[in-house]
N, C-alpha and C positions, 0 to 999 in steps of 0.2 A: 480474581474477579473485578474489574473493574467497569469504568465507565468508558462512552468514547472521549477520545483527545484529538486533539488538531495534527496536521493540519487538513490531512482527508475524512478520518472516522464518521465525525461528526456530521458533515451535511450529508451523507449517504447512510445514517440512520435517521436521519431527520425526514428526509423523502420517504423511507422504507417505514417508518412508523406513520406519514402522513397519507401512505398507500392504504395501512389498515384502517385507519380512520376514516378515510373518505371512502374508501371502496374506488378510489380512482388511480389504478393501477398502470395506466399505457404510458403519462405524462409522470416524471417526477418531478415535486415541486421542492424547492426551496422556499420554503416564508409560504408568499402569498405568489412569487414568482416561480414561471416555469425553470428549472433545471437542465439546461440543454449542454455541459461538457462533455457527459459522459451516457450512453446508452443505459436504459433503468435496468438489462438484468441483472445484475450485482443486488441492486435496492430488491428486484422480484425476489432472489433467492432470502436474501437477509428478511424482507417481510415474511417471504411462504415461512420461513425456519420459528418465527415470533408465531405464526397462525399456529404451530404446530406444538410449538412450546410453552407458548404465555409467558416469554420472560426474555426483558430486550437485553439484561447483562449475558445473556449467554448467547440468545440469538444472531447478537452483531459478529459476535467471534468464532460462532462454532462452524460457517462456512470459510475459514480462513483454514481451520484447523482442521477440519475435514478432507480439502485440496493437498495440504501440507504431508498427510499421512497417504493420501491417495499418489501423491507424487514421489514419494520416498515406494511405496509398492508399485510401480511403475518402472522407477528406477531400479528397483531390484531386480523385477521379472524380466525387464529387456538384458539385462546384464545376464542372466541367468540363461534367456534363450542364447544370446550371441556369443559365451562363452562359459559358464558353469557354475552352480553355487557357492562356492569361495569365492570368484569374483561379483557375485552380485552382493555378497556379505561387505565388499570391500565399496563397493559403489554407492550402497544405503549409508554407508559409515559415511564414505566420505561425503557426500551431500547432508548426510547430520551435521556432521562437524561446522561447515562453511556457516558464518557468522549472519552475514545477510540472509540465508533461509531460515534462521531457526527467525531471525529478526521478526521478518515478515507473514512467519507462519502463528506469531503470534498479535497481529495488525489485522485490523479488521481493514483492510483496503483491497483493491478492488486486485491489485496485481496476483496475492498467492491463487489466487481463483482461476486467474488468466494463466499462470503457471501450470497448477491442474491442466487443463485443458489443450493446453499447448502439450504436454506432456505426453497427455492421452494421444494427444494428435501423433507426437511425433511415435509412441510405442508403436500405433498400432500401422502406420506408414513404413517404420524399419522393419516390420515384421512380414510386410507384402515385400518389401522391395527385396532386404537380404537373407530372408528365409521361408519365403515364398513360393509360387506368388499366391496369394489367398483375398480375393475378388474382395469380399466383405469387410475384411479389413481396413482394405485401402479405402472403401467409402465411410467406413466409420473415421479413418484419420482425417477426411475429405471434410465428414460433417463435424466432428469435433474443432476444426478450424474456423467452422463456418459460427458454431457459435461463440468463440471465444473471439471472434474479429468483432458480435456485435455484442460482446463483455466489454471489450478494449481493443481501439481498432487493428492493431497489431495480431490479434490472434489466428491470421492466416500462414505467419510466419513457418510454419511448421511444413509448407507445401513447399518450400524452398528447397528441402531436403531433396528433394525429383534431382534438380541440378545439378551439384556435386555426384548422383546415379547414374545418371543420364553420361555426366563426361566418365567415369567408369566405366559404363557399359559400351559406351563408344570406344575405349580402347580395349574392351577385353569381349568382343563380341560374339564371344563363343563359350559365355561363359552360363553359366545354366542358373538364370534369372529370367524375370517375369518379361516378356519378349511383346510381340504385336499382339495386340487385343481389342475389339472394339470395348473393351470393358473397362482400358482408361477412360474412356468417357463417363465413367461414374464419376471422378472426381468434379465436375463441374455440377452436378444436380445435385450430387450429396452436400457438397459445399453451402450451392444456394438452400437445399433445404434447412441449414442449422442456419443461417443468417433466417433465414425465414419467421424463426423464434421469436426476433422481434420485427425485424421489418414487414413482414406480412401483416399483425395487427395493426402498425404505423403507415402502412400502403393503404388499408382496405381506410382508417378515418379520415388519410388525406382526400381518399377519391369521396367521400363522403359528408366533406366539410369545409366551407370554406372561410373557416377560422383565419383570423391573421395571424393570431399567437401560435398556433397549431404551425401555421406556414413558416413563420419563422422560426421556432422552433426543429423545424427538419432542418429549415438550409442552416442554421449555425451549426448541429450536429452534424449532420451528414458532407459539410462541405468545409466551414472555418474547421470546427474542432479536429478535423481527419485530414485533407491535403495542405490545408493553410498552413495549422498549426506544425506540419512535419515538416512543409519545406519552407515557412518564414514565421518560425515560433518567434513569440515575441515577449515569451518571458522563459527561465533557466539555461537562457543562452551561455553555451561552455563550449570550450578549443575544443580539436578535434580530436584531440589524447586525453581528455575525460575521462574515460572508461579504463584507460590504464590507469589512472588513479583511484578507479574504484574499486579497480580488480585486486590492487595490492595494499588497500585495505581490509575494506569489507568482505573481500572471499580470504580472508585469514579463517586458518591456518593452512587453508589449502594452496595458495599464491606463494608461501614459503615454498612450495615443493617444484616449482616450476623452472629453476636452474637445474632439475632432473626429468623434469615430466616433460620439457619441450624436447632434446635431443632424443630421446627415447618415442616420444610421439611420433617425430620428423622420421627415423629409423623403419616404422612401422610404414609411415604413408608413403616410402618411399619401395617398399616391397607390393605395393597399391594392394594391401589391405580394406578392402572395402569398407569392415566394420570403422575402421578409421579414415578413412574416403570420406564416408558419408556423415559421421559424425563431428568430425571433426570439422567438414568442408562446410558444413549447415552454420556450428557455430560463428564459424569464418565471416559467411552470409551475412550471420543475424548482429554483427559487431561492427562491421561497414554502413549495414543497413542504418544502425542507430548512432552511428559517430557521422554520419552524410547530414544527419539533421543540425540544422544553428542548437535548435532545444534539447538538453540533453536531462536526465533526472536518473539517479544512482540505480532506482526500480527499474530503467526500461531494460536492460541485460540480464534483467535475473532470468528470464524463460532458458538461457543459455546452460544454465548451471546442471542441471539434469542428464544433460546431453552429455556435458564436459566430465560428470562423474562416472557417467558409461565407460567415456573412452579412458581416465584416467583411471581405472577399478582394476585391468590388468596386468598394471606398471605397480601396483603399492606394494605386495606381498614382494618382489626385487629391492623397491628402494626402502621399504624398512628395517631392511638387512644393514644397510650402509648407517656408517656412524656419523656423518654430517647430517642425515635425515633425522637421522633422531635425535640429536643435537639442538636442528631445530625446533623440532616439534615440540624438546622437554624447556629449552628456552621459551618460546610461547606462551607455554602455560605459567611457567615460572616469572615472567614477565606480569602475565595477566594477574597472577596471584599480587606480585607485589601492588602494583599500580591497583588494585582495591582497599588492601591494605591501609596504604597511602591515604586513597582519599577515604576509604572508612573511618579509618585514625582520626582524620581531620573534620570527617560528620559529628563522631562522638564526642569531641572534643569542643565544638561549636568555632572551628578557624581554620584556614586554608582553604583552597579552592571549593569544596564543598560550603561553604559559610557564604560566599561570595557567590556561588550560585543560585543558592535559595534566596540570597535579599534580592537577586533580580528578577527570580518569579514569584514572590511575596508568599515565597512558604516560611509558614509558623517556626520558629525555631523548633518548640517542643519534637517535630518531626525527624529533625536531623538527629537525634541518638538512635532513635530506630530504622533508618537508613544506613547509619553507620553500622550498627550491630549485624545488621544480614551483612554486607560489602566485607565486614572485617570474618566473618563467620566463614565467607567465601573464599576468602585469602590464603585463611588457616587451613582449611580443609582442603584446597588444590594445593599447598605447599605441603600438607602430608601426603597426597599421591605423588608429588615431585621426590618425596622422599622413601616412602614406600616402594613405588614403582622402578624410580632411576632409568637410567636411559636404556636399558633395553627393551621395557616393554611403554616405549614414548607415546605409543601409537593408542594403547589402552587409557595412557593417560590424558589425552587430546579428549578422548570420546567422554573420559566417567568427567571430564571439567568442565565439558559442553552440557550434561546432562546437571549439574552442580550450576553452570550458569543461568540455564534458561529457569530452575526452579526458582533459584534465589530472585532473578528478574521478575516471576510471575507470584510466585509467593508473599514475596515480602519488597520490593522493590514500588512495584506500579499501585499494590492497593495501599501501601502509605504516601505517595504522589499524585494520589487519584485526583483526591477536591482539589489541587491546586490546576493537574495539565488538565482537566475534563470542563474548568470553572465552575465546578456543585458548588464549591466552598465562596464563591463571591455572590453567585445564584442564591445562596441560602439567606446570605446576611441581606440581600435587596427581598427575597420572600417575606423575612422576618421584618424589615425598617417599614414597607408598604401595611403591612398588617393582612389577615387572610380577605377580608373584603374588597379591598381596592383592584384594581385591575393596573396591567402594565404594557406599557407599547413600549415597541426598540425603536432606538434609530443610530446609523452606523455601527450595526450591531456583526456579532461572528456567528457561527450556526453554531456550535456547541453552548453559548449564551441560553439561542433558542430552545435549543432541547432542553436544557435543565430546568424550564418553566413549565409550570403543570399548574392549570391547563395553560396551553399553550401562548403565548402572550400574542399580541396584535403586533406585526409588524408593517410598514411603510416601504417595502421592497429590498431588495441587498445588493444590486446592481445599480439604480437608480440612481442618480446623484443626490448627494445628499441637501443638499438645497430642496432638490423637490421630497422628498422624505419628512423635512421639516414642514411642508405645506401642508403633507396628509395629516403628520402627526400634531400639525396648531390642529386643525378641523376635527380631529378625532377627540385631542384634549378639547375642545371647547365645547362637546357633547356634555360631558358632565366631567368639570375640572376638579369639582372634588373629591373624587375615587378614583380617577384617573391622573398614573406615574408614569414618567418616560424615564427610560435605563439608556444609557450617550454614552458612547468612546469620549471619553475627556477630551481630546484636540476637536471635536465636531461639534461641543455643546457651541450653542449660537447664544449672541448676545442680548436676545430678547430676553435671555428666562434670567430671575434676579439672581445676581452671585449670591449674596447672601443666602438664599433658601439651597441652593445648589449642594447637594450632598457628595462627598466621596466616600463609596461602598464597598471600593478595594481593586485590586489588580491579580489579574488572571493572564497567562499567557504572553506575557510581556506587556498587555496594555492597562490604562488605568478608567475607570468606569464609574460613573457619576449618574447619580438619582435625581429629578426633576420633579417638585410635585406639580402637578395639575394648575393651583391656583398661580404660583412661580412663574407660569409661561403665560407672558403679553403677545396673546395669540394677534391681535389686530398688527402689531411690531413685525412677528414673522408675515405675514399676508404683503407689507408694504415691502421687506426686506428680502423678496427673493432669493436674491444672488449675491446675500450678504454671507453666505457660507456655501461653497462650490467646491467641486470635484467628486469624488468618489471616498471613501474609503472602509467603504464596505467588505469590498472584494481583496482581501490582502493577504489571507493563506493561500499556501503554496494550493495550486490543482496537482492530482497524481498523473 
């Protein structure tokens, strides 16, 4: 149990909280500004979850958890239908042990919910294409792809599965598969119905309002944040081979089996097994799609994982009988255990890598022994599994180690580090310093800082240039300088402040923050010095 931590979680929870508090659900806001980087669907889900439960600590994480559980079940069920129950168990566990899947299941980002939707779409489409015909499932698959598209723009990707299936069917015209029928046209209306979950209300609002902010919001989201961002990305620019690095690291331990999985999968492709042609063909298309864009993040290829787990599952029973595969998996557990033991020992004794990382993130020294104890406990337990299960049960050792890893992460590490990663510690210091009766304004802020204020602080824009934020802040302070304070990113502090009265309040997320009493700001100086502070340091966090 923890609070939202950057880069992505706080902005979504902030927008969802404002939806609940204001009743304005159509257009998400980041403070006083419209938030146009992502459609509001994920924020709607978080806000609706809070409306049911009344607890943000649970509500902001629950959609990712439920989506992960849904994805695991869909993976199991698809493998069961395409092969059998034994294969289905391998598919489920194969997906569960991949590091990136567990990590994203425990984070409140759009991506896990997107994976749930894309896997639902793929599950329905493949049942129709490979086991059908079932036209209701075809419509469900297209609808889920539409909802996924208005959750995050790439939600349409499951529809690409039609391409390798069509190629296989063209080569095998006599196969008993769905053939010509007018019902194929169900894809288009079903997909549009899915996108209408959000585009419908937005379209109605655009037709009935001439508000330039609404028009700018729609243009930003529908054009710049989709086509422009894909074709001409302005951040997260990576080389074409970037995702090979992601697969090699974040897809451990599954990526360790690639030297054995790749030849076995190729042999089944050469046999023209339609299950492998569609599953692997679709995964390859997704990989090429994201590799073609200059902008890349490791989470983008996450939707491939369930399909690859299903494709790998029939091969795992045979591979796990091989000594080389067992050694690879057992060494993975052993190295993970030794790494956590080394880091935990350093944290417990206040030296080494853990100490340096804590200093960089302004983590109090007394937290390190708690973190170290959890890491040592995990490392010892993982070593015990290696000793007890040995080479013969290396696969079981990986599964149990994964259970221990995420238990340690969720029950120990994240609660201990939460005050620092969520910025709640520095915001608590700020509240204590200004007093209960004071009002707080924010300049060059981050979403986690605004989220941790209650009642919510006054902001002067997020993307607005810092010089303009100071202009707005000076007017706000001038109305009641005795009660009003400003919370400011240290590099953005104005020269119009009395340096002797600026208060260093602490660090969070590798940023230094200061408090400025309203009486220490020369508002006339700010008015004269419109260009004294230039640029925009408010939009520095990564977008998902």
